[in-house]
Phi, psi and omega in degrees: 000316182294315182293330175292323179292317179296321182292319178292319181300320183296338175277350187294312182298327181290319178299323182290324176297313181299319182294321182294313178303314182297319178297320176296322181292314186292319189250333181255316188293322178310311179298317181290324181288326176302317182292323179294307181300324173301315185290325179290321181287343176275353181284083188228141176294341177284342182288137174255007178278111184270128179248169186224136178282173178300330182273005176099347180295125180272147179200156166244343170240121187299133181306336178295343180268359182263122188243157180285137179267355183118293180289155178282180173309126178063015173295330167263103193278132175286155176267111182257345178223063187296143176256151182225150179239173169284172177291326180293335181277343180273051178295342182284349174277135180271155180308322183261016171292141177278139173227159165270119179262123181247123173236094194214137173055035176079013182233132172250128179222155181233125178250099187297140173306323179310320182275314183298334178307324188259000182227325172072328178230136171235116178273105194222183180225148165247097186060250182258002185262125175290148185219134175251113179257126184231147180215127169251110183288339179286341182242347188058038181261111173255109188223139175248147179225162167273110182283055186240122177236122182051040171087001182241134178294129183232140175275154180235157179220169179277136181273343189083003180252166176224142171239121190049043181065015185247147177315125170255123182257163166227149177270143188271017168256322179240352183067021173291142176276142179228142176277133177282319181295333177264340184065030192232144176281129191247329180219127177127190186300323184263020186307133179100343180286146185237137170275145179284131181280144175251127181302137178212144181247153168253121185214165175288155176303321178304309183291318181297311184296324178293323176284327185231070182301337179263016181304146167267148180239134177301125185281151173283351174281081185261344184095000179237153174267109181219151179277080186289351180266004180238134179261106185286355183246011182303314186287326177297322181295328181264003179258149178284337180290157185238293181079199181057039177083005180261121174258101187251120181235005182294139183252355185293324176221157175302143184307321184261010173300147181270132176235159175241128183253148176224153175239123176235108184064236176257021180249145177229153180211144177237141179245120177297125178307312186295322180289325177294317179303318178289319181284334179074313184205140181224123170266103187251164170228130181213125177056038179080000181253134177275126183238143172250117181239123187216166176264114179283114181286344182277314184262352178061053182207158177286133171239144179223131177226157169281120187268018175255122183232122181047048178065010177262125175272115180258148173252142184240157172222158180226114172216075186082324177233162180259118190227134178273174181293351174259000179096356178290140173264141179235150176278174182280003170265008177080028179237137176261358187105312181261327185235154177229130175282149174280125181277141182273134173300113176209170175196157182273139180205166174294137179307322180299323184294318180292315184294316182288336175280324181229080189291343181268006188296152169276164179219123170273113185211000000 
């Protein structure tokens, strides 16, 4: 009996410690854990809430989410003094080669994927307007921006980092990190600032040249020695895997299927390129905005416009021509000659990239 009492008594301190630990977990840790989970759940490119680390660094995406892409800062060199040739001189391009097409400020330019695969950023001008042309081959995101910060033209470079497998740029004025897919400053002095997007199309060289015969073409004379006739990302584009910190499990579309995404307020939606091509035209409504979504047969690309003009909501049809419900004809640039539709900021990219950046997105599929 005495031995039993002693053995039982020896367990009392252990039991007491266990009770204390459980109490801490049940009553103290939930609040702390809730704060941590809350912080993580708010880590969104759509957030305008700027947070600050203990060292004073501002961010909207926590730096721990930004991973190394392999090359160091500027290891993938931007093109800062681009040279251009005429379409006739660009005989090295094949008809089905993809280009980023810019029609802006009275200037048409083509930036071949072949070159952008190796540089990702072109600091350029369209006549007197500065233009930042960006391309992430891992996400197939080709986006142009106005590189103007507080009224000053600023050059951008590659940081060597990735967020959600997407290019992270930095500006050469403040060294702030920017998300290419969001066009937004995510870590640094300018965190929360957003660049204005410039409409740009992804098209085959054949289609772009036919629509813009006077286009200029980015020259292979970049000042760097690169194998512009080889696509280093071909196998990645055809495989379902992603990597680079992305755990992709969605089964609605192939991970590398092309979608066109839009943002309205804090709502997002993606349109499957293949489905829009099959549907031809869609008079859609999303987050209170009336949208015209159609397949441009000239560029073989998705176009999205606001179909409300001067408070008049228009309905469109497409049968060789773009026609509204009053019988007016429109070109595929959204112009009737008298009226102009506002083009919605969008770009084609891999489905995985849009979904991991905007996980609550709707999908037209």
